[in-house]
ZAMARGU-4260 file (C-alpha; in steps of 0.2 Angstrom, whole numbers, plus 5000, padded with zeros to 4 digits):
<rodrens>
0) 5429/5037/5288 | 5430/5034/5270 | 5418/5037/5256 | 5399/5034/5260 | 5392/5018/5257
5) 5380/5015/5242 | 5366/5011/5254 | 5367/5028/5262 | 5366/5038/5246 | 5347/5038/5243
10) 5345/5043/5262 | 5357/5058/5259 | 5347/5063/5243 | 5331/5062/5252 | 5338/5073/5266
15) 5344/5086/5254 | 5327/5086/5245 | 5318/5089/5261 | 5330/5102/5266 | 5327/5111/5250
20) 5309/5110/5252 | 5310/5117/5269 | 5321/5131/5263 | 5308/5135/5249 | 5295/5135/5263
25) 5305/5148/5273 | 5307/5158/5258 | 5289/5158/5253 | 5284/5165/5270 | 5299/5176/5272
30) 5287/5191/5272 | 5273/5191/5286 | 5263/5203/5276 | 5261/5190/5262 | 5253/5174/5268
35) 5255/5159/5257 | 5236/5159/5252 | 5236/5178/5248 | 5240/5175/5229 | 5235/5162/5216
40) 5253/5163/5208 | 5266/5152/5216 | 5284/5159/5219 | 5299/5153/5208 | 5287/5151/5193
45) 5284/5160/5177 | 5266/5160/5169 | 5266/5163/5151 | 5250/5169/5143 | 5244/5174/5125
50) 5236/5191/5127 | 5223/5198/5116 | 5214/5215/5118 | 5201/5222/5106 | 5193/5239/5107
55) 5179/5245/5096 | 5167/5260/5096 | 5151/5264/5086 | 5134/5256/5084 | 5134/5237/5082
60) 5126/5232/5066 | 5131/5248/5057 | 5148/5244/5049 | 5152/5261/5042 | 5151/5270/5059
65) 5162/5258/5069 | 5181/5258/5072 | 5192/5245/5080 | 5209/5241/5086 | 5217/5225/5091
70) 5233/5221/5101 | 5242/5204/5103 | 5256/5200/5115 | 5266/5187/5123 | 5264/5190/5142
75) 5276/5183/5155 | 5272/5185/5174 | 5287/5180/5184 | 5285/5177/5203 | 5302/5178/5211
80) 5294/5180/5228 | 5277/5178/5235 | 5266/5194/5232 | 5280/5201/5221 | 5279/5200/5202
85) 5288/5205/5186 | 5278/5208/5171 | 5286/5206/5154 | 5278/5209/5137 | 5285/5204/5120
90) 5281/5199/5102 | 5267/5213/5102 | 5257/5217/5086 | 5245/5232/5083 | 5231/5230/5071
95) 5218/5242/5065 | 5202/5240/5055 | 5201/5243/5036 | 5184/5236/5032 | 5170/5224/5037
100) 5165/5207/5030 | 5146/5203/5025 | 5143/5196/5043 | 5149/5213/5050 | 5165/5206/5057
105) 5180/5219/5057 | 5194/5215/5044 | 5210/5220/5052 | 5228/5224/5045 | 5244/5228/5054
110) 5245/5246/5059 | 5259/5257/5052 | 5267/5260/5069 | 5265/5242/5075 | 5284/5239/5076
115) 5286/5255/5086 | 5272/5249/5097 | 5280/5232/5100 | 5297/5240/5104 | 5289/5251/5117
120) 5279/5237/5125 | 5295/5226/5127 | 5308/5239/5131 | 5304/5239/5150 | 5299/5226/5163
125) 5286/5231/5175 | 5288/5226/5194 | 5273/5225/5205 | 5268/5220/5222 | 5252/5215/5230
130) 5255/5216/5249 | 5243/5205/5258 | 5235/5201/5242 | 5225/5217/5242 | 5232/5234/5236
135) 5242/5233/5220 | 5258/5244/5219 | 5268/5246/5203 | 5286/5251/5201 | 5288/5257/5183
140) 5304/5263/5175 | 5304/5282/5175 | 5306/5282/5156 | 5291/5271/5153 | 5278/5281/5143
145) 5261/5283/5152 | 5251/5276/5138 | 5261/5260/5137 | 5260/5259/5156 | 5241/5260/5156
150) 5241/5245/5143 | 5251/5235/5156 | 5239/5240/5170 | 5225/5233/5160 | 5234/5216/5158
155) 5237/5215/5177 | 5220/5220/5182 | 5213/5206/5171 | 5224/5193/5179 | 5222/5197/5197
160) 5209/5187/5207 | 5205/5186/5225 | 5209/5171/5235 | 5197/5156/5237 | 5183/5157/5250
165) 5169/5145/5255 | 5156/5158/5250 | 5148/5156/5233 | 5143/5174/5232 | 5151/5189/5240
170) 5154/5208/5237 | 5173/5213/5238 | 5182/5229/5235 | 5196/5226/5223 | 5209/5236/5215
175) 5207/5239/5196 | 5212/5251/5183 | 5197/5262/5188 | 5203/5262/5206 | 5195/5253/5220
180) 5179/5245/5214 | 5164/5236/5222 | 5164/5219/5214 | 5151/5205/5214 | 5161/5189/5214
185) 5152/5173/5210 | 5159/5155/5211 | 5151/5146/5196 | 5158/5129/5198 | 5169/5119/5210
190) 5180/5104/5210 | 5179/5098/5227 | 5182/5113/5238 | 5192/5122/5224 | 5183/5135/5213
195) 5187/5132/5195 | 5176/5145/5187 | 5173/5162/5194 | 5164/5177/5187 | 5166/5195/5193
200) 5153/5210/5188 | 5157/5228/5191 | 5148/5244/5189 | 5162/5255/5184 | 5153/5271/5189
205) 5155/5267/5207 | 5174/5265/5206 | 5183/5278/5216 | 5195/5283/5201 | 5182/5282/5187
210) 5183/5300/5181 | 5176/5302/5163 | 5187/5315/5153 | 5178/5332/5154 | 5180/5345/5141
215) 5187/5362/5146 | 5174/5376/5149 | 5177/5395/5153 | 5175/5400/5171 | 5165/5415/5164
220) 5154/5405/5152 | 5135/5407/5155 | 5133/5389/5149 | 5144/5378/5158 | 5142/5363/5147
225) 5139/5345/5151 | 5156/5340/5158 | 5150/5330/5173 | 5131/5328/5169 | 5136/5320/5152
230) 5146/5307/5161 | 5131/5302/5171 | 5122/5298/5154 | 5135/5285/5150 | 5133/5267/5158
235) 5149/5259/5161 | 5151/5241/5166 | 5163/5226/5166 | 5161/5207/5166 | 5175/5195/5169
240) 5175/5176/5167 | 5189/5166/5174 | 5194/5147/5172 | 5206/5141/5186 | 5218/5126/5188
245) 5209/5114/5200 | 5226/5109/5208 | 5237/5125/5208 | 5222/5137/5208 | 5231/5149/5196
250) 5221/5157/5181 | 5222/5147/5165 | 5210/5158/5155 | 5203/5176/5158 | 5190/5185/5147
255) 5185/5203/5153 | 5172/5213/5143 | 5170/5231/5146 | 5156/5242/5139 | 5152/5260/5139
260) 5135/5264/5133 | 5128/5281/5129 | 5111/5280/5137 | 5101/5293/5128 | 5103/5284/5112
265) 5101/5266/5119 | 5087/5254/5118 | 5083/5246/5135 | 5100/5252/5141 | 5108/5238/5131
270) 5109/5242/5113 | 5115/5258/5104 | 5130/5269/5103 | 5144/5261/5113 | 5162/5258/5116
275) 5168/5240/5120 | 5185/5233/5126 | 5188/5214/5127 | 5203/5207/5135 | 5208/5188/5133
280) 5222/5179/5142 | 5226/5161/5139 | 5239/5151/5148 | 5252/5143/5138 | 5266/5137/5150
285) 5271/5138/5168 | 5290/5134/5169 | 5301/5136/5184 | 5313/5150/5187 | 5328/5151/5199
290) 5329/5170/5202 | 5323/5177/5218 | 5329/5194/5215 | 5315/5208/5216 | 5320/5227/5217
295) 5305/5237/5221 | 5311/5253/5213 | 5311/5271/5219 | 5293/5276/5217 | 5277/5267/5218
300) 5261/5271/5208 | 5244/5263/5209 | 5235/5252/5197 | 5222/5266/5192 | 5224/5273/5174
305) 5235/5289/5173 | 5231/5304/5162 | 5240/5304/5145 | 5238/5322/5140 | 5249/5328/5126
310) 5266/5335/5130 | 5264/5348/5117 | 5278/5346/5104 | 5286/5361/5097 | 5275/5361/5081
315) 5260/5362/5092 | 5267/5378/5100 | 5271/5385/5083 | 5253/5382/5077 | 5246/5392/5092
320) 5257/5407/5089 | 5252/5406/5071 | 5234/5406/5075 | 5236/5421/5087 | 5245/5430/5073
325) 5231/5427/5061 | 5219/5434/5074 | 5229/5449/5077 | 5229/5453/5058 | 5211/5452/5056
330) 5206/5468/5064 | 5214/5478/5049 | 5206/5467/5036 | 5188/5464/5031 | 5188/5446/5036
335) 5180/5449/5054 | 5168/5435/5051 | 5183/5423/5053 | 5187/5429/5070 | 5175/5418/5080
340) 5182/5402/5071 | 5200/5407/5074 | 5197/5411/5092 | 5189/5395/5095 | 5204/5386/5087
345) 5215/5396/5098 | 5206/5391/5114 | 5205/5373/5109 | 5224/5372/5106 | 5227/5380/5122
350) 5217/5367/5131 | 5228/5353/5124 | 5244/5361/5131 | 5252/5355/5147 | 5256/5367/5161
355) 5274/5368/5157 | 5270/5372/5139 | 5259/5386/5143 | 5272/5393/5155 | 5285/5393/5141
360) 5274/5399/5128 | 5265/5413/5137 | 5278/5427/5135 | 5278/5425/5116 | 5259/5425/5115
365) 5258/5441/5126 | 5271/5449/5114 | 5260/5445/5099 | 5243/5451/5107 | 5241/5454/5126
370) 5222/5457/5125 | 5218/5442/5115 | 5229/5431/5125 | 5220/5436/5141 | 5203/5432/5133
375) 5209/5415/5127 | 5216/5411/5144 | 5199/5415/5152 | 5190/5405/5140 | 5202/5390/5141
380) 5194/5383/5157 | 5208/5371/5161 | 5219/5371/5176 | 5235/5375/5167 | 5227/5392/5161
385) 5219/5398/5178 | 5236/5402/5186 | 5242/5411/5171 | 5227/5423/5170 | 5231/5430/5187
390) 5250/5431/5183 | 5245/5440/5167 | 5234/5453/5177 | 5248/5455/5189 | 5262/5458/5176
395) 5251/5470/5166 | 5247/5480/5181 | 5228/5478/5178 | 5214/5488/5187 | 5213/5481/5205
400) 5194/5479/5203 | 5197/5467/5187 | 5210/5457/5197 | 5197/5455/5211 | 5184/5449/5200
405) 5195/5437/5191 | 5203/5430/5207 | 5186/5427/5214 | 5179/5418/5199 | 5195/5407/5197
410) 5193/5402/5216 | 5176/5395/5213 | 5182/5383/5200 | 5182/5365/5207 | 5197/5354/5211
415) 5210/5367/5213 | 5229/5362/5213 | 5242/5367/5226 | 5249/5380/5213 | 5232/5389/5211
420) 5230/5389/5230 | 5247/5397/5232 | 5243/5410/5218 | 5227/5415/5226 | 5235/5416/5243
425) 5249/5428/5236 | 5236/5438/5227 | 5226/5440/5243 | 5241/5446/5253 | 5245/5459/5239
430) 5227/5465/5236 | 5221/5465/5254 | 5203/5466/5247 | 5187/5458/5251 | 5185/5449/5235
435) 5203/5441/5236 | 5201/5435/5254 | 5184/5428/5251 | 5192/5419/5235 | 5205/5412/5247
440) 5192/5405/5259 | 5183/5396/5244 | 5199/5389/5237 | 5205/5383/5254 | 5188/5373/5257
445) 5189/5366/5239 | 5207/5361/5240 | 5205/5352/5257 | 5190/5342/5250 | 5201/5335/5235
450) 5218/5335/5244 | 5215/5330/5262 | 5233/5326/5265 | 5240/5342/5257 | 5242/5352/5273
455) 5258/5361/5272 | 5251/5376/5261 | 5236/5377/5272 | 5246/5378/5288 | 5256/5392/5280
460) 5239/5401/5276 | 5233/5398/5294 | 5249/5406/5302 | 5246/5421/5291 | 5228/5423/5296
465) 5232/5421/5315 | 5246/5434/5313 | 5232/5446/5306 | 5222/5445/5322 | 5236/5445/5335
470) 5235/5456/5350 | 5216/5451/5353 | 5210/5458/5336 | 5216/5476/5339 | 5222/5486/5324
475) 5215/5490/5307 | 5197/5487/5311 | 5191/5484/5293 | 5205/5472/5289 | 5202/5462/5305
480) 5184/5461/5302 | 5187/5454/5285 | 5199/5441/5292 | 5187/5436/5305 | 5173/5433/5292
485) 5185/5423/5281 | 5190/5412/5296 | 5171/5409/5299 | 5171/5402/5281 | 5186/5390/5284
490) 5184/5386/5302 | 5179/5368/5300 | 5194/5365/5288 | 5207/5375/5298 | 5203/5369/5316
495) 5207/5351/5310 | 5225/5357/5305 | 5229/5369/5319 | 5221/5370/5337 | 5228/5388/5338
500) 5215/5395/5327 | 5200/5393/5339 | 5210/5398/5354 | 5215/5415/5345 | 5197/5418/5340
505) 5191/5415/5358 | 5204/5428/5364 | 5195/5441/5353 | 5178/5436/5360 | 5183/5438/5378
510) 5193/5454/5375 | 5184/5471/5377 | 5198/5481/5368 | 5191/5479/5350 | 5175/5488/5344
515) 5158/5479/5346 | 5157/5474/5327 | 5174/5465/5329 | 5169/5456/5345 | 5153/5450/5336
520) 5163/5445/5321 | 5174/5435/5332 | 5159/5426/5339 | 5152/5422/5322 | 5169/5416/5316
525) 5166/5401/5327 | 5150/5396/5316 | 5159/5381/5308 | 5170/5375/5322 | 5166/5362/5334
530) 5158/5368/5350 | 5170/5360/5362 | 5168/5363/5381 | 5181/5377/5381 | 5171/5386/5367
535) 5154/5383/5375 | 5160/5390/5392 | 5166/5406/5384 | 5150/5409/5374 | 5139/5405/5389
540) 5149/5417/5400 | 5148/5431/5387 | 5129/5429/5386 | 5127/5429/5405 | 5138/5445/5407
545) 5125/5458/5409 | 5138/5472/5407 | 5141/5467/5389 | 5131/5475/5374 | 5114/5466/5371
550) 5118/5462/5353 | 5135/5454/5358 | 5126/5443/5371 | 5113/5438/5358 | 5127/5434/5345
555) 5135/5422/5359 | 5118/5415/5363 | 5114/5410/5345 | 5131/5402/5343 | 5129/5393/5359
560) 5112/5386/5354 | 5120/5377/5339 | 5126/5363/5352 | 5122/5367/5370 | 5123/5355/5385
565) 5108/5353/5397 | 5118/5363/5410 | 5119/5378/5397 | 5100/5378/5394 | 5097/5377/5412
570) 5107/5393/5416 | 5100/5402/5401 | 5082/5399/5406 | 5085/5403/5425 | 5093/5420/5419
575) 5078/5425/5409 | 5067/5428/5425 | 5079/5441/5432 | 5085/5448/5415 | 5085/5467/5415
580) 5089/5470/5396 | 5071/5469/5389 | 5078/5467/5371 | 5089/5452/5376 | 5074/5444/5387
585) 5061/5446/5373 | 5073/5439/5359 | 5078/5424/5370 | 5060/5420/5375 | 5054/5421/5358
590) 5068/5410/5352 | 5065/5396/5365 | 5046/5397/5362 | 5049/5394/5343 | 5060/5379/5348
595) 5046/5371/5358 | 5034/5374/5343 | 5046/5368/5329 | 5043/5353/5318 | 5061/5354/5311
600) 5069/5336/5313 | 5086/5343/5318 | 5078/5354/5332 | 5070/5339/5341 | 5085/5335/5352
605) 5087/5353/5357 | 5068/5354/5361 | 5070/5340/5374 | 5084/5349/5382 | 5073/5365/5383
610) 5058/5355/5389 | 5068/5348/5403 | 5075/5365/5408 | 5058/5373/5409 | 5052/5360/5422
615) 5060/5372/5435 | 5057/5389/5427 | 5045/5397/5415 | 5047/5409/5400 | 5043/5428/5402
620) 5029/5435/5391 | 5034/5440/5374 | 5032/5459/5371 | 5027/5470/5356 | 5036/5465/5341
625) 5037/5483/5334 | 5048/5488/5348 | 5057/5473/5355 | 5069/5461/5347 | 5062/5444/5342
630) 5066/5428/5333 | 5054/5422/5320 | 5052/5404/5315 | 5042/5394/5303 | 5045/5375/5300
635) 5036/5360/5293 | 5040/5342/5293 | 5034/5329/5280 | 5034/5310/5280 | 5031/5300/5265
640) 5029/5281/5263 | 5046/5272/5261 | 5056/5288/5262 | 5065/5297/5276 | 5056/5312/5284
645) 5060/5329/5277 | 5058/5346/5286 | 5061/5364/5281 | 5063/5379/5291 | 5063/5398/5288
650) 5070/5408/5302 | 5072/5426/5305 | 5080/5437/5318 | 5076/5456/5321 | 5086/5465/5335
655) 5082/5482/5340 | 5092/5496/5347 | 5086/5499/5365 | 5089/5518/5364 | 5077/5522/5349
660) 5068/5506/5345 | 5075/5506/5327 | 5081/5489/5320 | 5100/5487/5320 | 5102/5469/5315
665) 5091/5457/5305 | 5094/5440/5298 | 5084/5428/5287 | 5089/5409/5284 | 5081/5394/5276
670) 5086/5377/5281 | 5082/5359/5274 | 5084/5344/5285 | 5083/5325/5280 | 5083/5312/5294
675) 5100/5305/5297 | 5109/5319/5289 | 5115/5336/5296 | 5104/5351/5290 | 5108/5361/5275
680) 5107/5379/5276 | 5101/5384/5259 | 5103/5402/5261 | 5106/5416/5274 | 5105/5435/5272
685) 5109/5447/5285 | 5111/5466/5289 | 5120/5473/5304 | 5124/5491/5308 | 5120/5506/5318
690) 5118/5525/5316 | 5103/5525/5304 | 5094/5540/5311 | 5103/5553/5300 | 5100/5543/5285
695) 5082/5540/5289 | 5080/5558/5291 | 5088/5562/5274 | 5078/5549/5266 | 5061/5551/5274
700) 5061/5567/5284 | 5049/5582/5279 | 5062/5589/5267 | 5069/5572/5263 | 5072/5564/5246
705) 5057/5553/5245 | 5043/5565/5251 | 5050/5579/5240 | 5053/5568/5225 | 5035/5561/5226
710) 5028/5579/5227 | 5038/5584/5211 | 5031/5568/5202 | 5014/5572/5208 | 5015/5590/5202
715) 5020/5583/5185 | 5007/5570/5184 | 4993/5583/5188 | 4986/5588/5172 | 4995/5575/5162
720) 4983/5560/5167 | 4964/5560/5169 | 4957/5570/5184 | 4951/5555/5193 | 4968/5546/5192
725) 4976/5562/5198 | 4964/5564/5213 | 4968/5546/5219 | 4986/5550/5219 | 4985/5567/5227
730) 4973/5560/5241 | 4985/5545/5244 | 5001/5555/5245 | 4994/5570/5253 | 5000/5582/5239
735) 4995/5600/5241 | 4992/5608/5224 | 4995/5625/5231 | 5014/5621/5233 | 5025/5628/5220
740) 5036/5614/5212 | 5049/5612/5199 | 5041/5610/5182 | 5054/5598/5175 | 5052/5583/5186
745) 5067/5574/5180 | 5079/5588/5183 | 5070/5591/5200 | 5072/5573/5206 | 5091/5573/5200
750) 5094/5589/5210 | 5085/5580/5225 | 5097/5565/5223 | 5112/5577/5223 | 5106/5585/5238
755) 5103/5568/5246 | 5121/5563/5242 | 5128/5579/5250 | 5117/5577/5265 | 5123/5559/5268
760) 5141/5565/5265 | 5139/5579/5278 | 5131/5567/5291 | 5138/5552/5300 | 5135/5538/5288
765) 5128/5522/5295 | 5140/5508/5300 | 5131/5494/5291 | 5136/5478/5282 | 5125/5466/5273
770) 5131/5448/5270 | 5125/5432/5260 | 5127/5414/5264 | 5123/5400/5251 | 5124/5382/5257
775) 5134/5387/5272 | 5147/5397/5262 | 5148/5416/5265 | 5150/5423/5247 | 5155/5441/5254
780) 5148/5456/5262 | 5145/5474/5256 | 5145/5491/5267 | 5133/5505/5264 | 5148/5516/5261
785) 5150/5506/5245 | 5133/5511/5240 | 5137/5529/5243 | 5152/5528/5232 | 5142/5520/5219
790) 5128/5533/5220 | 5141/5547/5217 | 5149/5538/5202 | 5131/5536/5194 | 5126/5554/5197
795) 5142/5562/5190 | 5137/5569/5173 | 5120/5561/5174 | 5107/5575/5173 | 5114/5582/5156
800) 5113/5566/5148 | 5096/5561/5154 | 5087/5578/5150 | 5082/5574/5132 | 5077/5556/5134
805) 5068/5560/5149 | 5057/5573/5140 | 5053/5560/5127 | 5049/5547/5140 | 5037/5559/5148
810) 5028/5564/5132 | 5027/5545/5127 | 5019/5541/5144 | 5006/5554/5143 | 5001/5548/5125
815) 5000/5530/5132 | 4988/5535/5145 | 4977/5545/5133 | 4977/5531/5120 | 4972/5519/5133
820) 4955/5528/5135 | 4958/5535/5152 | 4955/5553/5148
</rodrens>
């Protein structure tokens, strides 16, 4: 055909240009997750800015108390693909203040490490992506230092703006260096339909990653410091002003001012002690680029700042060892006044170490002084110290009681790590004690709150607990009882992770092989779990079974009433009229009557179900409270203008043994309810047990501890106090002066105490346990056997040591009576 004619060349060029534009359009929309209007920066462009950031702290107007630092950089933002960017920083300088001029403006000079800073800023490019124009993902090089990466985060945060909308004002949740923040976006001016000036205001305290640095504090310290409360005394805000290109819509100038004001020393919450950060970006050029290559990288991180704690260089470790050696030497010198200062220095140095540094340094510290190292670890108060406390106790084969106490305290410290969770879990498996298992329950709940996605360790713990109650809760009774109480503490957390947990507990409820306390503990282990249909059915059938013990039926009834259906209430009220167990009948009747009279906000829905059920049946008469089980209830609701209603409730249960009319179980609980929120159980205390008769006889019988001790005391008082006082005491207590009594009151009472311990030891001790809940968390329980052991420990060697002081106390008391003019 020959060469193309000249007239056809313009046509071919036009076709090629159109094809290229079409190709660009295809490339622009290659990712459906990034629509064309999701970003203000066009692909195959490079945006060159002059960046300036200045930070200052102190009190404005007082030059001597202010500090200031300034950064200048050339910033290039390349856009190889839509929503994908490459940030490059170069030609950076770092300046610091050396004085102030008469107008109060800071005078700056180049910092000594400015060249080093410039090299670090330009060494690595930072790749980032903004899928759908929303969440910001960074792909830094592994070798990029955290503090340099944080500076680049600040640049990105200042540059990114939401896409255009027609609204003049709106509230958006945007990614920043402080996490996802509620942002007030205002369009100040428009050119046609395009915004040319935009302002964004933020209260940084509401950002989800705004976490002011807290100082370390010992888990055993009586004064916990002001770590979180102090952060509430600092007002933090950010204001950004943007100027936009009216045609291409990209940012031509950005000015972001951030202020952190210490409120107690401020005037009108505006002026006073503060830290300020000002960032400025001014557009210089927008050249085209040809590269479309973008490699995301192996690991993505967020835009929020990361911690930049010290990595503990060798010199820091050497300094800690030297401080400990000086402390160790002081006990043989006469310079003990320096011990407090040196110990504070040691603790402060430990708090600055990373977890890896503490791990490597600990053997050397223990070799220098094991006791001082333990004390410093306890006072350290940082996560990197907690785990090593327990490891130290284990390696030193410390007293099991000390291990229990420290494990429990460490578990209560908030925001546990996975490592601390595993350490306490291992300690609980080894110790098998109440303190360590309750510690495990507390750390599980705290860990799940801060790490809702970290489930693998929790599943391992759940499998272990399920293994302990296999075979329908038969086996070591004390151990299984403890495991069930722990499950009750973590039920809400664990049932979300494994459905096997509620099913295994229900098997224990239905089985009659375990003892009665175990069956009741299994029922109470459901207290935090959801009352699903399967759970409610088992509880209802347990209550309706008249062959089951009364207190087990009542335990099932109380659990069921936490969320019953209308059908459940109907069956309960219909049963009452033919119920043969008077203790069960009286308790349920009193409980339902209290529901009808309750003002508690949270009980109102339950009250409607009860009222509906009583349309076809009636409550039996409530009998003598001194012999029959009963529920006690006191509630009050208060409504205040412009505030939601608030109600409080105090509730108590008293359950009697039907064979002897002695109380075998009691409970007292206080609840606060606010309309629209679930009720908060402020506290609950309870006592459960049986076999009190021998103990009551030993304590209060004719020759029991209290009557005989009172007689000894009255014999001593007679003649030592005025006659009319003696007469009142004798008449009140029924003391007979003709009885021969031991003259030395203290020795006599101590002998009575020894006799009491022997009597209790020779008799069947009551099977009783007392427990305490605070804000829904069970802190633990004690058994009466614990008190028996404590009594023996206290009494060993006690009479001899008390004899002389007791005599002095007696003579002093008599003198006081006479000097008071009573004789």
